[in-house]
Backbone as numpy.savetxt, mean C-alpha at the origin, in Angstrom:
# Nx Ny Nz CAx CAy CAz Cx Cy Cz
-12.69 -22.10 -20.86 -12.31 -21.21 -19.77 -11.35 -20.14 -20.30
-11.72 -18.88 -20.05 -10.83 -17.78 -20.44 -9.62 -17.74 -19.54
-8.47 -17.47 -20.15 -7.23 -17.39 -19.37 -6.79 -15.93 -19.28
-6.24 -15.60 -18.12 -5.70 -14.26 -17.92 -4.34 -14.20 -18.59
-4.07 -13.11 -19.29 -2.80 -12.92 -19.99 -1.63 -13.03 -18.99
-0.64 -13.85 -19.36 0.52 -14.11 -18.48 1.27 -12.83 -18.13
1.46 -11.94 -19.10 2.16 -10.68 -18.85 1.40 -9.81 -17.85
0.07 -9.84 -17.97 -0.76 -9.05 -17.06 -0.62 -9.59 -15.62
-0.60 -10.92 -15.49 -0.43 -11.54 -14.16 0.91 -11.12 -13.57
1.95 -11.16 -14.39 3.28 -10.75 -13.90 3.27 -9.30 -13.44
2.62 -8.43 -14.21 2.52 -7.02 -13.82 1.76 -6.88 -12.50
0.64 -7.61 -12.37 -0.16 -7.53 -11.15 0.68 -7.93 -9.94
1.36 -9.05 -10.04 2.12 -9.56 -8.90 3.31 -8.66 -8.59
4.00 -8.19 -9.63 5.16 -7.30 -9.42 4.72 -6.02 -8.71
3.66 -5.40 -9.20 3.24 -4.12 -8.63 2.60 -4.30 -7.25
1.88 -5.39 -7.05 1.27 -5.63 -5.75 2.33 -5.92 -4.69
3.35 -6.65 -5.09 4.48 -6.90 -4.18 5.13 -5.57 -3.79
5.41 -4.75 -4.78 6.04 -3.45 -4.50 5.13 -2.57 -3.63
3.84 -2.59 -3.91 2.91 -1.77 -3.15 2.77 -2.20 -1.70
2.69 -3.50 -1.49 2.57 -3.99 -0.11 3.87 -3.76 0.66
4.99 -3.92 -0.02 6.27 -3.62 0.63 6.35 -2.11 0.94
5.87 -1.30 -0.01 5.85 0.15 0.21 4.99 0.52 1.41
3.86 -0.15 1.58 3.00 0.12 2.73 3.72 -0.20 4.04
4.45 -1.31 4.04 5.24 -1.66 5.23 6.25 -0.55 5.53
6.92 -0.05 4.48 7.93 1.00 4.67 7.29 2.29 5.17
6.10 2.62 4.68 5.41 3.82 5.17 5.13 3.67 6.66
4.61 2.50 7.04 4.34 2.27 8.47 5.62 2.26 9.28
6.71 1.73 8.73 7.99 1.77 9.44 8.44 3.20 9.66
8.25 4.06 8.66 8.59 5.47 8.81 7.73 6.15 9.86
6.44 5.81 9.86 5.55 6.38 10.87 5.95 5.92 12.27
6.28 4.65 12.39 6.70 4.12 13.69 8.03 4.72 14.15
8.92 4.98 13.20 10.19 5.64 13.53 9.92 7.02 14.14
9.02 7.77 13.52 8.68 9.09 14.05 8.00 8.97 15.42
7.14 7.97 15.56 6.42 7.78 16.83 7.35 7.29 17.95
8.43 6.64 17.58 9.38 6.15 18.58 10.47 7.17 18.92
10.53 8.25 18.15 11.60 9.22 18.38 11.07 10.61 18.76
10.24 11.20 17.91 9.83 12.59 18.10 8.40 12.77 18.57
7.53 11.91 18.12 6.10 12.07 18.40 5.68 10.94 19.32
5.17 11.28 20.46 4.74 10.25 21.42 3.22 10.13 21.39
2.75 9.01 20.83 1.32 8.74 20.79 1.16 7.22 20.75
1.05 6.63 21.94 1.01 5.17 22.05 -0.21 4.55 21.38
-1.35 5.24 21.43 -2.57 4.70 20.81 -2.40 4.64 19.29
-1.85 5.70 18.71 -1.62 5.72 17.26 -0.57 4.66 16.88
0.46 4.55 17.68 1.51 3.56 17.44 0.91 2.15 17.39
0.01 1.85 18.31 -0.63 0.53 18.36 -1.45 0.27 17.09
-2.22 1.27 16.65 -3.03 1.13 15.42 -2.13 0.86 14.22
-1.05 1.63 14.11 -0.15 1.47 12.97 0.53 0.11 13.01
0.93 -0.33 14.18 1.54 -1.66 14.29 0.57 -2.76 13.85
-0.71 -2.62 14.19 -1.72 -3.60 13.78 -1.90 -3.60 12.27
-1.96 -2.42 11.65 -2.13 -2.35 10.20 -0.90 -2.90 9.49
0.27 -2.66 10.06 1.52 -3.16 9.46 1.52 -4.69 9.40
0.93 -5.35 10.38 0.85 -6.82 10.38 0.10 -7.31 9.14
-1.00 -6.64 8.79 -1.75 -7.02 7.58 -0.90 -6.84 6.33
-0.19 -5.71 6.27 0.64 -5.43 5.09 1.74 -6.48 4.95
2.27 -6.93 6.07 3.31 -7.97 6.05 2.74 -9.27 5.50
1.53 -9.62 5.91 0.87 -10.81 5.38 0.69 -10.69 3.86
0.24 -9.53 3.40 0.04 -9.30 1.97 1.37 -9.41 1.23
2.38 -8.73 1.76 3.70 -8.72 1.11 4.28 -10.13 1.03
4.15 -10.89 2.11 4.67 -12.26 2.11 4.01 -13.10 1.03
2.70 -12.92 0.85 1.99 -13.67 -0.20 2.58 -13.34 -1.58
2.73 -12.04 -1.87 3.25 -11.66 -3.19 4.72 -12.01 -3.35
5.47 -11.98 -2.26 6.87 -12.42 -2.30 6.94 -13.90 -2.71
6.07 -14.71 -2.14 6.03 -16.13 -2.51 5.59 -16.33 -3.96
4.64 -15.53 -4.41 4.18 -15.62 -5.81 5.30 -15.24 -6.78
6.07 -14.23 -6.43 7.20 -13.81 -7.26 8.19 -14.96 -7.41
8.49 -15.61 -6.31 9.44 -16.73 -6.35 8.85 -17.93 -7.09
7.62 -18.28 -6.75 6.96 -19.44 -7.34 6.81 -19.30 -8.86
6.48 -18.11 -9.31 6.21 -17.88 -10.73 7.43 -17.33 -11.48
8.54 -17.19 -10.75 9.78 -16.69 -11.35 9.57 -15.32 -12.03
9.01 -14.39 -11.28 8.74 -13.03 -11.77 9.82 -12.10 -11.23
10.31 -11.26 -12.08 11.31 -10.26 -11.68 10.61 -9.14 -10.90
11.03 -8.89 -9.63 10.42 -7.75 -8.91 10.81 -6.43 -9.58
10.10 -5.37 -9.24 10.45 -4.08 -9.82 11.88 -3.70 -9.43
12.57 -3.10 -10.36 13.94 -2.65 -10.11 13.97 -1.43 -9.18
12.81 -0.85 -8.94 12.72 0.36 -8.14 12.48 0.10 -6.65
12.51 -1.17 -6.22 12.26 -1.47 -4.79 13.12 -0.63 -3.84
14.43 -0.51 -4.07 15.23 0.30 -3.13 14.76 1.76 -3.05
14.39 2.33 -4.17 13.89 3.71 -4.17 12.55 3.79 -3.46
11.66 2.85 -3.75 10.34 2.86 -3.10 10.50 2.70 -1.59
11.48 1.88 -1.16 11.72 1.70 0.27 12.07 3.04 0.93
12.99 3.76 0.33 13.43 5.05 0.88 12.28 6.06 0.88
11.57 6.13 -0.24 10.46 7.08 -0.34 9.33 6.72 0.63
9.08 5.42 0.81 8.03 4.99 1.75 8.35 5.37 3.17
9.58 5.09 3.61 9.98 5.46 4.97 9.91 6.98 5.13
10.38 7.70 4.12 10.34 9.17 4.19 8.93 9.72 4.26
8.03 9.14 3.46 6.63 9.58 3.47 5.99 9.29 4.82
6.22 8.11 5.34 5.66 7.76 6.65 6.19 8.65 7.75
7.50 8.84 7.77 8.14 9.66 8.79 7.66 11.12 8.68
7.74 11.65 7.46 7.37 13.05 7.24 5.92 13.34 7.56
5.03 12.45 7.17 3.60 12.70 7.44 3.33 12.65 8.95
4.03 11.80 9.66 3.81 11.68 11.10 4.38 12.87 11.85
5.50 13.39 11.38 6.07 14.60 11.99 5.09 15.77 11.85
4.31 15.78 10.76 3.33 16.85 10.56 2.14 16.74 11.52
1.97 15.57 12.13 0.89 15.39 13.10 0.01 14.20 12.78
-0.85 13.89 13.72 -1.72 12.70 13.59 -2.63 12.78 12.36
-3.22 13.96 12.11 -4.12 14.09 10.95 -3.39 13.79 9.65
-2.16 14.30 9.53 -1.37 14.06 8.31 -0.96 12.59 8.21
-0.57 11.99 9.32 -0.19 10.58 9.32 -1.36 9.71 8.88
-2.54 10.00 9.41 -3.72 9.21 9.06 -4.19 9.51 7.63
-3.99 10.76 7.18 -4.32 11.07 5.79 -3.41 10.29 4.85
-2.15 10.15 5.23 -1.21 9.37 4.42 -1.76 7.96 4.21
-2.20 7.33 5.29 -2.78 5.98 5.20 -4.03 6.00 4.33
-4.94 6.93 4.59 -6.20 6.99 3.85 -5.96 7.21 2.36
-5.06 8.13 2.02 -4.79 8.45 0.61 -4.21 7.25 -0.14
-3.22 6.61 0.47 -2.61 5.44 -0.15 -3.64 4.33 -0.31
-4.42 4.08 0.75 -5.41 2.99 0.70 -6.50 3.26 -0.33
-6.87 4.51 -0.54 -7.87 4.83 -1.57 -7.35 4.48 -2.96
-6.08 4.77 -3.20 -5.47 4.41 -4.49 -5.41 2.89 -4.63
-5.01 2.21 -3.57 -4.87 0.75 -3.61 -6.23 0.08 -3.76
-7.23 0.59 -3.10 -8.59 0.04 -3.23 -9.02 0.06 -4.70
-8.83 1.19 -5.35 -9.19 1.32 -6.78 -8.32 0.39 -7.63
-7.04 0.34 -7.32 -6.09 -0.50 -8.06 -6.48 -1.98 -7.96
-6.76 -2.44 -6.75 -7.15 -3.84 -6.56 -8.49 -4.13 -7.24
-9.42 -3.19 -7.18 -10.72 -3.39 -7.85 -10.51 -3.61 -9.35
-9.64 -2.81 -9.96 -9.34 -2.97 -11.39 -8.74 -4.34 -11.68
-7.84 -4.79 -10.82 -7.23 -6.11 -11.02 -8.27 -7.22 -10.89
-9.11 -7.14 -9.90 -10.15 -8.15 -9.67 -11.03 -8.28 -10.90
-11.38 -7.16 -11.50 -12.23 -7.16 -12.70 -11.54 -7.82 -13.89
-10.21 -7.80 -13.94 -9.47 -8.34 -15.08 -9.07 -9.81 -14.91
-9.08 -10.31 -13.69 -8.65 -11.68 -13.46 -9.72 -12.67 -13.88
-9.31 -13.69 -14.61 -10.22 -14.73 -15.08 -10.22 -15.90 -14.10
-11.05 -16.89 -14.38 -11.23 -18.04 -13.48 -9.98 -18.91 -13.35
-9.03 -18.79 -14.28 -7.79 -19.57 -14.18 -6.89 -19.07 -13.05
-7.19 -17.89 -12.52 -6.41 -17.30 -11.42 -7.31 -17.09 -10.20
-8.09 -18.11 -9.89 -9.07 -18.04 -8.80 -8.42 -17.72 -7.46
-7.33 -18.40 -7.11 -6.69 -18.19 -5.81 -6.11 -16.77 -5.71
-5.45 -16.32 -6.76 -4.90 -14.96 -6.77 -6.03 -13.94 -6.61
-7.11 -14.14 -7.33 -8.25 -13.23 -7.25 -8.83 -13.20 -5.84
-8.97 -14.38 -5.21 -9.50 -14.44 -3.85 -8.59 -13.70 -2.87
-7.28 -13.85 -3.04 -6.33 -13.14 -2.16 -6.45 -11.63 -2.34
-6.52 -11.19 -3.58 -6.61 -9.75 -3.84 -7.92 -9.20 -3.29
-9.00 -9.95 -3.38 -10.28 -9.52 -2.80 -10.13 -9.36 -1.28
-9.50 -10.34 -0.63 -9.29 -10.28 0.82 -8.40 -9.10 1.18
-7.32 -8.92 0.43 -6.39 -7.82 0.72 -7.06 -6.47 0.52
-7.92 -6.37 -0.51 -8.65 -5.11 -0.73 -9.52 -4.80 0.48
-10.16 -5.82 1.05 -10.99 -5.61 2.23 -10.14 -5.11 3.41
-8.94 -5.66 3.57 -8.03 -5.18 4.62 -7.68 -3.71 4.38
-7.41 -3.35 3.13 -7.03 -1.97 2.81 -8.20 -1.01 3.06
-9.41 -1.44 2.73 -10.59 -0.61 3.00 -10.72 -0.40 4.51
-10.48 -1.45 5.27 -10.52 -1.35 6.73 -9.47 -0.35 7.24
-8.26 -0.41 6.67 -7.21 0.55 7.06 -7.64 1.98 6.76
-8.24 2.17 5.59 -8.71 3.50 5.20 -9.76 3.99 6.19
-10.69 3.11 6.55 -11.74 3.49 7.50 -11.16 3.83 8.87
-10.18 3.06 9.32 -9.51 3.35 10.59 -8.85 4.73 10.52
-8.20 5.02 9.39 -7.52 6.31 9.24 -8.50 7.48 9.38
-9.67 7.34 8.76 -10.67 8.42 8.89 -11.22 8.49 10.31
-11.43 7.33 10.94 -11.90 7.33 12.34 -10.88 8.00 13.26
-9.60 7.89 12.90 -8.52 8.44 13.72 -8.17 9.88 13.36
-8.93 10.50 12.45 -8.74 11.93 12.21 -8.23 12.35 10.85
-8.05 11.42 9.91 -7.64 11.82 8.56 -8.65 12.82 8.01
-8.13 13.83 7.33 -9.00 14.86 6.76 -8.38 15.38 5.46
-9.24 15.89 4.58 -8.76 16.50 3.34 -9.12 17.99 3.31
-9.40 18.54 4.47 -9.78 19.95 4.60 -8.53 20.82 4.53
-8.65 21.95 3.86 -7.57 22.93 3.81 -6.33 22.38 3.12
-5.17 22.64 3.72 -3.90 22.22 3.12 -3.77 20.69 3.03
-4.55 19.99 3.83 -4.50 18.53 3.76 -4.94 18.02 2.39
-5.77 18.82 1.69 -6.20 18.40 0.35 -5.00 18.35 -0.61
-4.03 19.23 -0.40 -2.81 19.23 -1.24 -1.98 17.99 -0.91
-1.83 17.70 0.36 -1.09 16.50 0.77 -1.74 15.25 0.18
-3.05 15.18 0.21 -3.79 14.05 -0.36 -3.46 13.89 -1.85
-3.48 14.99 -2.58 -3.20 14.92 -4.03 -1.76 14.50 -4.30
-0.81 15.01 -3.52 0.60 14.65 -3.69 0.80 13.16 -3.44
0.23 12.66 -2.34 0.39 11.24 -2.00 -0.26 10.35 -3.05
-1.46 10.71 -3.49 -2.15 9.89 -4.49 -1.41 9.92 -5.83
-0.93 11.07 -6.23 -0.19 11.17 -7.49 1.08 10.33 -7.42
1.82 10.46 -6.33 3.03 9.66 -6.15 2.74 8.17 -6.17
1.67 7.77 -5.52 1.30 6.35 -5.48 0.97 5.84 -6.88
0.22 6.62 -7.64 -0.15 6.20 -9.00 1.07 6.12 -9.91
2.00 7.05 -9.76 3.24 7.01 -10.55 4.03 5.75 -10.20
4.15 5.46 -8.91 4.87 4.25 -8.48 4.21 2.99 -9.03
2.90 2.96 -9.05 2.17 1.81 -9.61 2.50 1.65 -11.09
2.40 2.73 -11.84 2.66 2.66 -13.29 4.07 2.20 -13.60
5.04 2.70 -12.86 6.43 2.31 -13.07 6.64 0.85 -12.68
6.13 0.47 -11.52 6.37 -0.87 -11.00 5.72 -1.96 -11.84
4.64 -1.65 -12.51 4.00 -2.64 -13.39 4.96 -3.04 -14.52
5.73 -2.08 -15.02 6.52 -2.30 -16.24 7.99 -2.61 -15.99
8.55 -2.00 -14.92 10.01 -2.10 -14.75 10.33 -2.78 -13.43
């Protein structure tokens, strides 16, 4: 039986923990905007539902970090601030921008999880199954975002690139530090 490299597993769990926590913070920022400046109860309900999934994902990786004695990324406090800011800022720009924020992040995460799934060996069957399930949740979130009006037309294409680039940078940093 082939074994997955221990360092690679630590990187996967560290970055997935940071990413799922970041998703929660983005949704918290969106909800903050929806509870203060932007009134849209239907959008608020959708975001609250997606946040529940992210909490489930984050809790799983939080437990894995503790169980496997893995050091979380040192950048968690910064990612928290940036996540809330991204969620809040995108929602202030309007529903299309808020939903594009979700779609853009989920597209990066979908690709990220797919790469991890391909690298995990049979010795990490449970972790692989969880990541497969979480990827399906993220794809569902992306689809909801497009159904709710996410678009990459016009200036939204720039916002998409900024969000995706930032997400990829955060992934690269969180894997290592």
